[in-house]
C-alpha positions as CSV (number, residue, x, y, z in Angstrom):
1,X,6.3,40.8,-35.5
2,X,7.9,43.1,-32.9
3,X,11.6,43.5,-33.9
4,X,11.2,41.4,-37.0
5,X,10.2,42.0,-40.6
6,X,6.9,40.5,-41.4
7,X,4.9,40.7,-44.6
8,X,1.4,39.6,-45.3
9,X,-0.3,39.9,-48.7
10,X,2.4,42.3,-49.9
11,X,2.1,44.8,-47.1
12,X,4.2,45.9,-44.2
13,X,1.8,46.4,-41.3
14,X,2.2,49.0,-38.6
15,X,2.7,47.4,-35.2
16,X,0.9,48.6,-32.1
17,X,0.6,47.2,-28.6
18,X,-2.8,46.2,-27.3
19,X,-1.7,47.2,-23.8
20,X,-1.5,50.9,-24.8
21,X,-4.3,53.2,-26.0
22,X,-4.3,53.5,-29.7
23,X,-6.1,55.4,-32.4
24,X,-5.1,54.7,-36.0
25,X,-6.2,55.6,-39.5
26,X,-7.0,52.5,-41.5
27,X,-5.6,52.8,-45.1
28,X,-6.2,50.2,-47.7
29,X,-2.9,48.5,-48.4
30,X,-1.5,48.9,-51.9
31,X,1.9,49.1,-53.5
32,X,1.8,52.8,-52.8
33,X,0.6,52.3,-49.2
34,X,2.2,49.1,-48.0
35,X,1.7,50.0,-44.4
36,X,-2.1,50.2,-44.4
37,X,-2.8,47.3,-42.1
38,X,-2.1,47.3,-38.4
39,X,-0.8,44.4,-36.2
40,X,-2.1,44.5,-32.6
41,X,0.2,42.5,-30.4
42,X,0.4,41.8,-26.7
43,X,3.7,41.4,-24.8
44,X,2.4,38.2,-23.1
45,X,1.7,36.6,-26.6
46,X,4.6,38.2,-28.4
47,X,4.9,36.6,-31.9
48,X,2.9,33.5,-30.9
49,X,-0.5,35.2,-31.6
50,X,-1.7,38.6,-32.6
51,X,-4.5,40.5,-34.5
52,X,-4.3,42.0,-37.9
53,X,-6.7,44.8,-38.8
54,X,-7.1,45.8,-42.4
55,X,-9.3,48.1,-44.5
56,X,-11.2,46.5,-47.3
57,X,-13.7,47.8,-49.7
58,X,-15.8,46.9,-52.8
59,X,-13.5,46.9,-55.9
60,X,-10.4,46.7,-53.7
61,X,-8.3,49.0,-55.7
62,X,-5.6,46.8,-57.3
63,X,-6.7,43.5,-55.6
64,X,-8.8,41.5,-58.1
65,X,-10.0,39.2,-55.3
66,X,-11.9,42.1,-53.7
67,X,-14.0,42.6,-56.9
68,X,-17.2,41.4,-55.1
69,X,-16.3,42.4,-51.6
70,X,-19.4,42.9,-49.4
71,X,-18.8,46.5,-48.2
72,X,-16.4,49.2,-47.1
73,X,-14.9,48.6,-43.6
74,X,-12.4,46.6,-41.7
75,X,-11.6,43.0,-41.2
76,X,-10.0,41.7,-38.0
77,X,-7.9,38.6,-38.2
78,X,-6.5,36.6,-35.3
79,X,-3.1,35.3,-36.5
80,X,-1.6,32.2,-34.9
81,X,1.6,31.4,-36.8
82,X,1.7,27.7,-37.9
83,X,-2.1,27.4,-38.1
84,X,-4.4,28.3,-41.1
85,X,-5.3,32.0,-41.4
86,X,-9.0,32.6,-41.0
87,X,-11.0,35.7,-40.0
88,X,-11.5,36.1,-36.3
89,X,-14.0,38.9,-36.3
90,X,-15.3,39.4,-39.8
91,X,-19.0,40.0,-39.1
92,X,-20.5,42.8,-37.2
93,X,-22.0,42.5,-34.6
94,X,-20.9,39.0,-33.6
95,X,-17.7,36.9,-33.7
96,X,-18.8,34.5,-36.4
97,X,-15.8,33.0,-38.2
98,X,-15.9,33.2,-42.0
99,X,-18.8,35.6,-42.3
100,X,-19.0,37.9,-45.2
101,X,-19.4,41.3,-43.6
102,X,-17.1,44.1,-42.4
103,X,-16.8,46.3,-39.4
104,X,-18.0,49.7,-40.5
105,X,-17.8,53.2,-39.0
106,X,-19.9,53.4,-35.8
107,X,-19.4,49.8,-34.8
108,X,-17.5,48.2,-31.9
109,X,-16.3,44.6,-31.6
110,X,-17.1,42.4,-28.6
111,X,-13.9,41.7,-26.5
112,X,-11.2,40.2,-28.7
113,X,-10.3,36.6,-27.8
114,X,-7.2,34.5,-28.1
115,X,-7.3,31.0,-29.6
116,X,-7.4,29.5,-26.1
117,X,-10.6,31.5,-25.3
118,X,-9.0,34.0,-23.0
119,X,-9.3,37.7,-23.7
120,X,-6.9,40.7,-23.5
121,X,-10.1,42.6,-22.5
122,X,-9.9,44.9,-25.5
123,X,-12.7,46.0,-27.9
124,X,-12.0,47.7,-31.1
125,X,-14.1,50.8,-32.1
126,X,-14.4,51.9,-35.7
127,X,-15.2,55.5,-36.5
128,X,-15.4,57.8,-39.5
129,X,-12.8,60.4,-39.9
130,X,-12.7,63.5,-42.2
131,X,-12.9,62.7,-45.9
132,X,-14.3,59.2,-45.6
133,X,-11.3,57.9,-43.6
134,X,-11.9,54.9,-41.3
135,X,-10.3,54.9,-37.9
136,X,-9.8,52.1,-35.3
137,X,-9.2,52.8,-31.6
138,X,-8.8,50.7,-28.5
139,X,-8.4,51.6,-24.8
């Protein structure tokens, strides 16, 4: 997390603050692009809880477990170290845990929520960029 070296699934995510406006390109993580995922953190939560946003697609490049992935888009994970990792927002347009859908271009999440039910008051918007690029932005 901020100031530390963290790795998840062989990638080195980019770190961005939820308290600042952001607009980032989502790149599918791979050995050639290890910084494809984005960690969204809040100073009040620091390393205790944060969100991980990653691009996923059918076929998944070099990841065999993505062979039957349900679409091209983004997954948003709420990470709370010390607890099992599970999708926070994996299904558009709701917050259903463990669903089998992705956030695609032209969609926006409901407000993100922390594990205690509170919210940083942030929604993520997913948009198409030039050449099929997927972008995520937040206020």
